[in-house]
N, C-alpha and C positions, 0 to 999 in steps of 0.2 A: 742296428737291431740289436736287442737287448741279448745278454750274454747268461749261459749257464756254466755256473762253475761246480762240478761235482767234486767234492772231498773223499778222498780215499785215506785209508792206511788201515793198521789193524787196531783191533778192540784196545781202547786204552791210550791210543796215540794222542788224543787230542781232536780227534774231529768235530765231536759236539762243540767244545769250546771255541773252535774256528768258526763252525757254523752259527752259532749263537752270533758273533761279533758280525757277520755278514748281514743277518737279519736286524740286528741292532743299528745298522748303517742302511737299512731301507730296503735289503733284498728280500724277495719273497722265498719260501722254504719249501721243499719237498723232503719229505724224510723216507728213505726206503724202508728202515726197519719197521717204520708204523704199519705196513702191509701186513709183516710177521706179527706184530703185537695185536693188531686188529683180528686176524685170522685165529691167534689163539684163544682171544677173548670170545670169538663168536662160535668156538667150539667148546665153551664153557671149561677150558684148560686153566689151570694157575701159570702165572708168568714165571717160568723156570727156565734156566739155560737148555736144560733137555728138551722140554717143549717147544722152545724157539728153535732149536737145531732142527728138531724132527719138522715143523712148519717149513722153515726155510727149504730144508732139502726135498720136502713133498711137493711143495709149490713148483720148484723147479725141474722135479721129474715129471710132475703133470705137464707144465708150460713150456718148459726148457729153459734152459739156462739163462736166458734173457727176460725170465717171467718178471721181474720186478721193473724193468725199463717199460715191457709192453704193458704192463698195468698203469705205470705213472707218466707215460708221455703224454695223454691227453691232458693231464692236469698240469705238467711242464709247460705245455703249448699254452694253455689258458693263463697260466701265471706269467709267461713271457708276454704276454699283451699288456700286462700291468708294470713290468720292469725286469729287472735281472733277478736270476733265479739261483739260488744255492741249493745243491743236492746233497744232501747227508746220506751215506751209506751205499753209494754205489760199489757193488762187490764184483761181480763176474765179468770177465772179458766179452762174453755174450752181450750183456746188459750195455758195456761200453761200445761195442761195435754198433749195437741197434740204434743206441742215441747218436752216435756220430754220424751214422749213415744219414740219419732224419735231420741233425742240427749242424753237421759240418763243423766249419771253425768257429761257430758261436758256441760250441761246448768246450770249455777248458777243464782239465784234471788237475786239481791241486792235492797233493799226496802231503801228509803228516807222519813223520817217521820218528820212532823213538826207541830205546834200547827197551829190550825186553823186559828186563828187571823193573825198569821205570814204569812200563806200562803195566806189570802186574801189581805193582805197589799201587798205583791209582785205581785200579781195578778192585783191589781189595778194600780201599777206603772209600770209595764214591757212595754216595747216599742212594743213589737209586739202582738196583741190580747189582749188588757187589759180587765179584767172582773172588775165590779163592785162586792161589797160583795152579793148583792142577785143573781147576775149571777153566781157567784163561787159558793154559796150556791145550787143553784139550779143544777148546773154541778155536784157536789158533790152527792146530793141525786141522780139524774139520774144515775150517773155512779155506784153507790152502790146498787140501785135499779134494773137497766136495763141491767147492763154488766158484773155482776159479778167479781166486781173490788176487794172486799176484800178477796177472796181466794188466790191469788198470793203474797198480802201484807200480809197474815197471815201464808204463807207455806215459805216465804224468807228464805233464807240461811244465810243472814247478813243484819243486820239494822244498819242506819245512822241516829241519831238524828242531826237535822238541824234547830236549833234554833237561831243561832248566824250568823258571818258573812259570806260571800262568801268564803273568806281565809281559815276559819275554817272548811266549808264543804269539799272544795278542797283538804285540808290536810288530813281528813279523808277518802276520796275517794283514794288520793293516797297511804295511809295505807293499805286500801283494796286490791286494785290493786297490791300492791306488796307482799302481802300475796298469791297471787293467783299462783306466779312463782315456 
């Protein structure tokens, strides 16, 4: 059966770079954050860190901490029919448990870890939705305290340390991807 690799880590750790590499190598993609962005847009709100945080927390308050996994599991299963799936942005322990209960050993967790100052520098300089250090710190705290983000990071099947260049990260991701075959 095809696999699902959920890429986890703190904001700015390199999850999107890793996910993009999976996609470039033929994997189907599910973006958990897309649920947030779509909801912000549906409400006619501007895409800002505060509006994104509000929506993330409201969705989980309304549907539970597994809200994003519940919303995305049908899409994940549909994509699994076509091939392997990379999931960008699994956050909560409840999301992990929900997906693990359904997908079993076909779900793997890849965690990208970076030093906080390296992450904040990346976030400050990223072209889409840049964050200041204080915004990034606020997001870290909110995600840890309100979204159960630490659980999937702690339980990951594989860790990549990303304190170097993009090319070094991509090399490590390719090594991991090749180990899955």
